[in-house]
C-alpha positions as CSV (number, residue, x, y, z in Angstrom):
1,M,16.3,17.7,7.3
2,P,18.2,14.8,9.0
3,A,16.9,11.3,8.8
4,E,16.9,11.1,12.6
5,S,13.7,13.3,12.7
6,A,11.8,10.7,10.7
7,F,9.0,8.9,12.6
8,V,5.9,6.8,11.8
9,A,2.9,9.0,11.5
10,Q,0.3,6.5,10.1
11,L,-0.1,2.8,9.7
12,R,-2.6,1.2,7.3
13,L,-3.5,-2.4,6.7
14,Y,-5.6,-3.6,3.8
15,P,-7.3,-6.7,5.1
16,I,-8.8,-7.6,1.7
17,K,-6.7,-6.8,-1.3
18,A,-8.1,-3.8,-3.3
19,L,-10.6,-2.8,-0.7
20,N,-10.6,-0.1,2.0
21,P,-7.8,0.3,4.5
22,V,-7.9,0.1,8.3
23,M,-5.9,2.5,10.5
24,V,-3.9,0.7,13.2
25,D,-1.6,1.8,16.0
26,R,0.8,-1.2,15.6
27,A,1.5,-3.9,13.0
28,I,3.2,-7.3,13.5
29,I,5.9,-8.6,11.2
30,L,5.2,-12.1,9.7
31,P,8.1,-14.5,8.9
32,S,7.7,-13.5,5.2
33,G,8.3,-9.8,6.1
34,A,4.7,-8.9,5.3
35,L,2.5,-7.2,7.9
36,A,0.1,-9.5,9.7
37,G,-3.4,-8.8,8.3
38,D,-2.3,-6.9,5.3
39,R,-3.8,-8.2,2.1
40,A,-4.4,-11.4,4.0
41,F,-7.5,-12.0,1.9
42,A,-8.2,-11.4,-1.8
43,I,-11.2,-11.7,-4.1
44,M,-10.8,-14.0,-7.1
45,D,-12.9,-15.0,-10.0
46,T,-13.4,-18.6,-11.2
47,E,-10.3,-18.4,-13.4
48,G,-8.1,-17.7,-10.3
49,K,-7.6,-14.0,-11.3
50,F,-7.7,-11.2,-8.7
51,V,-10.8,-9.0,-8.8
52,N,-9.1,-5.6,-8.3
53,G,-8.9,-2.2,-9.7
54,K,-6.6,-3.2,-12.5
55,R,-9.3,-5.6,-13.9
56,N,-12.6,-4.3,-12.6
57,A,-13.2,-0.6,-12.1
58,N,-16.4,-1.4,-10.2
59,I,-14.4,-2.2,-7.2
60,H,-13.9,1.6,-6.6
61,T,-17.6,2.0,-5.7
62,L,-17.6,-0.8,-3.2
63,R,-17.3,0.3,0.4
64,A,-15.8,-1.9,3.0
65,L,-15.7,-1.2,6.8
66,F,-13.6,-3.6,8.8
67,D,-13.6,-4.5,12.4
68,L,-10.4,-6.4,13.0
69,N,-11.4,-7.3,16.6
70,T,-14.4,-9.4,15.4
71,M,-13.0,-10.2,11.9
72,S,-16.2,-8.7,10.4
73,I,-16.7,-6.6,7.3
74,T,-19.6,-4.4,6.4
75,L,-20.1,-3.9,2.6
76,S,-22.1,-1.4,0.7
77,G,-22.1,0.0,-2.8
78,Q,-24.2,1.3,-5.6
79,H,-27.6,-0.2,-5.5
80,A,-26.5,-2.4,-2.6
81,D,-27.6,-2.0,1.0
82,P,-25.0,-2.4,3.8
83,E,-24.6,-5.9,5.0
84,T,-22.2,-7.3,7.7
85,F,-20.3,-10.6,7.4
86,H,-17.8,-12.5,9.5
87,I,-15.0,-12.9,7.0
88,E,-14.0,-16.4,8.1
89,Q,-17.3,-17.9,9.4
90,E,-19.7,-16.6,6.8
91,R,-17.5,-16.9,3.7
92,D,-20.2,-18.4,1.5
93,R,-22.6,-15.6,2.3
94,L,-19.9,-13.0,1.7
95,E,-18.9,-14.6,-1.6
96,A,-22.6,-14.6,-2.7
97,W,-23.0,-10.9,-1.9
98,L,-19.8,-10.0,-3.8
99,G,-20.8,-12.2,-6.7
100,K,-24.1,-10.5,-7.0
101,Y,-22.4,-7.1,-6.8
102,F,-19.8,-7.8,-9.5
103,G,-22.2,-9.8,-11.7
104,F,-20.0,-13.0,-11.7
105,P,-19.1,-15.7,-9.2
106,V,-16.1,-15.0,-6.9
107,Q,-14.3,-16.6,-4.0
108,I,-12.5,-15.2,-1.0
109,V,-9.0,-16.7,-0.7
110,Q,-6.6,-16.3,2.3
111,N,-2.9,-16.5,2.8
112,L,-1.8,-16.1,6.4
113,D,2.0,-16.4,5.7
114,L,2.5,-13.9,2.9
115,G,-0.8,-12.3,2.0
116,F,-1.3,-11.1,-1.5
117,P,1.2,-8.3,-2.1
118,D,1.8,-6.9,-5.6
119,D,5.5,-7.6,-5.2
120,T,6.0,-11.2,-3.8
121,V,9.8,-10.9,-3.9
122,S,9.7,-7.8,-1.7
123,P,6.5,-8.3,0.3
124,G,7.4,-6.0,3.2
125,P,5.3,-2.9,3.9
126,T,5.4,0.0,1.4
127,I,6.6,3.3,2.7
128,V,5.9,6.9,1.7
129,S,6.3,10.3,3.5
130,T,3.5,12.6,4.5
131,A,5.3,15.5,2.8
132,T,5.4,13.5,-0.5
133,L,1.7,13.1,-0.5
134,E,1.2,16.8,0.3
135,A,3.6,17.8,-2.5
136,I,1.7,15.6,-5.0
137,A,-1.6,17.1,-4.0
138,T,-0.3,20.5,-5.2
139,W,0.2,19.1,-8.7
140,F,-3.5,18.6,-9.1
141,L,-5.7,21.6,-8.4
142,D,-8.8,19.7,-7.2
143,L,-7.3,16.8,-5.4
144,T,-6.8,16.6,-1.6
145,V,-3.9,15.0,0.3
146,E,-6.4,12.4,1.6
147,E,-7.4,11.5,-2.0
148,I,-3.8,11.1,-3.0
149,R,-3.2,8.9,0.1
150,L,-6.1,6.7,-0.9
151,R,-4.8,6.4,-4.5
152,F,-1.3,5.2,-3.6
153,R,-2.3,2.9,-0.7
154,A,1.0,2.8,1.2
155,N,1.3,0.9,4.5
156,I,3.7,3.1,6.5
157,E,3.6,6.9,6.3
158,V,6.6,8.8,7.7
159,A,6.5,12.4,9.0
160,G,9.2,14.8,10.1
161,V,11.0,14.7,6.7
162,P,10.9,16.6,3.4
163,P,9.1,15.5,0.2
164,F,10.4,12.3,-1.4
165,W,12.6,11.5,1.6
166,E,11.6,7.9,1.1
167,D,13.8,7.8,-2.1
168,R,16.7,7.5,0.3
169,L,15.5,4.0,1.1
170,F,16.7,2.5,-2.2
171,G,20.0,2.5,-3.9
172,T,21.3,1.0,-7.2
173,E,19.8,-2.2,-8.6
174,D,22.3,-4.4,-6.9
175,E,22.0,-2.7,-3.5
176,L,19.7,-2.9,-0.5
177,V,19.4,0.0,1.9
178,H,19.3,-1.0,5.6
179,F,17.1,1.0,7.9
180,Q,15.3,0.5,11.2
181,I,11.8,1.5,12.3
182,G,11.5,1.2,16.1
183,E,12.9,-2.2,16.9
184,V,12.4,-3.7,13.4
185,Q,15.2,-4.0,10.7
186,F,14.2,-3.3,7.1
187,M,15.8,-3.4,3.7
188,G,14.7,-0.9,1.1
189,V,14.6,-2.4,-2.4
190,N,13.1,-0.2,-5.2
191,P,10.6,2.6,-6.0
192,C,7.1,1.1,-6.6
193,Q,5.9,1.0,-10.1
194,R,2.4,2.4,-10.3
195,C,-0.6,1.2,-12.4
196,V,-3.8,2.6,-13.8
197,V,-5.6,2.4,-10.5
198,V,-3.9,5.5,-9.1
199,T,-5.2,7.5,-12.0
200,R,-8.8,7.0,-10.9
201,N,-10.9,8.5,-8.2
202,P,-10.7,5.9,-5.4
203,E,-14.4,6.2,-4.6
204,T,-16.0,6.5,-8.0
205,G,-13.5,5.0,-10.4
206,V,-13.6,8.0,-12.7
207,A,-10.3,8.7,-14.4
208,Y,-8.6,12.0,-13.7
209,P,-7.7,13.7,-17.0
210,N,-4.0,13.3,-17.8
211,F,-3.1,12.1,-14.3
212,Q,-0.3,9.9,-15.4
213,K,1.2,12.5,-17.8
214,T,1.1,15.2,-15.2
215,F,2.5,12.9,-12.5
216,V,5.4,11.7,-14.6
217,A,6.4,15.2,-15.6
218,K,6.2,16.6,-12.0
219,R,7.9,13.5,-10.5
220,Q,10.9,13.9,-12.7
221,D,11.1,17.6,-12.1
222,A,10.8,17.1,-8.3
223,L,13.4,14.3,-8.0
224,P,15.7,15.2,-5.1
225,D,19.5,15.1,-5.4
226,W,19.5,12.0,-3.1
227,T,17.4,9.9,-5.4
228,N,19.2,7.3,-7.5
229,R,18.0,8.1,-11.0
230,S,19.2,4.7,-12.3
231,R,16.1,3.1,-10.7
232,F,13.7,5.1,-12.9
233,N,13.2,3.5,-16.3
234,H,10.1,5.7,-16.1
235,F,8.8,8.2,-13.6
236,F,5.5,6.6,-12.8
237,R,6.9,5.3,-9.5
238,L,6.2,6.3,-5.9
239,A,6.7,4.8,-2.4
240,V,9.3,2.1,-1.6
241,N,9.1,-1.7,-1.6
242,T,10.8,-3.4,1.3
243,R,12.0,-6.7,2.6
244,V,12.3,-7.7,6.3
245,P,14.8,-10.3,7.6
246,V,13.2,-13.4,9.0
247,S,14.9,-12.5,12.3
248,E,12.4,-9.7,12.7
249,Q,9.3,-11.9,12.8
250,G,7.0,-11.2,15.7
251,K,8.3,-7.7,16.2
252,A,6.0,-4.7,15.8
253,V,6.0,-1.4,14.1
254,H,4.2,1.3,16.1
255,I,2.9,4.8,15.5
256,G,5.6,7.2,16.7
257,D,8.5,4.8,16.0
258,E,11.7,6.6,14.9
259,V,13.1,5.7,11.5
260,K,16.9,5.5,11.1
261,I,18.8,4.8,7.9
262,Y,22.1,2.9,8.0
263,A,24.0,1.8,4.9
264,N,23.7,0.3,1.5
265,D,24.6,-3.3,1.0
266,R,25.4,-4.9,-2.3
267,R,23.1,-7.9,-3.1
268,D,24.7,-11.3,-3.6
């Protein structure tokens, strides 16, 4: 299927790192290349370490409902009644609720320029295709497409393309792939390395038996001809990390925007 048929089907922001996403119709590019409002906040312990799924599986049972218009969050979880907070104006109360939930003191930190992406060198939005998520769901008998989507937590989901189409968005280690979404220029960098979090049920934290082993074997078998195999020191990789030139700041990505791939450029 030609790349010209590709279009943005879904956009997700994760206002607080490791918590639930918010579906949006448009997302603004920051000077750093990150999406405004994505991982803008994070939960940290007193040692300055992130409280996330990699370090604390209890975060999976925490439910967060965001209202970006009012900058409010409603939290609930096991043995915790729902409570609503203004993220900026009621920070102390929010931190106290979270500290009680996790059983240790925490603080909410904010970064308006970059957010808290896993890859600070390539902090642009992560990209995956709908067909990829649908294909992965067939690898696991009792997992739905939506659960796969929640496990891998990509920002931009592209439709109108075959499975693993997003592998076209990276080249060799010394290349960047230039592409455009709507009016915004992007550079594809590398396939995302995944961690233990995707092996767990996103709502309970229960590990799926042999998830990584099954995924690695199936991912290798399903690798399309267009995928650059040199980027896979292992096959526990999915979705694409990106960068966005500073010239694109202030522009927006929208639902329905067309995705066009241009050429590979060698990095300096």
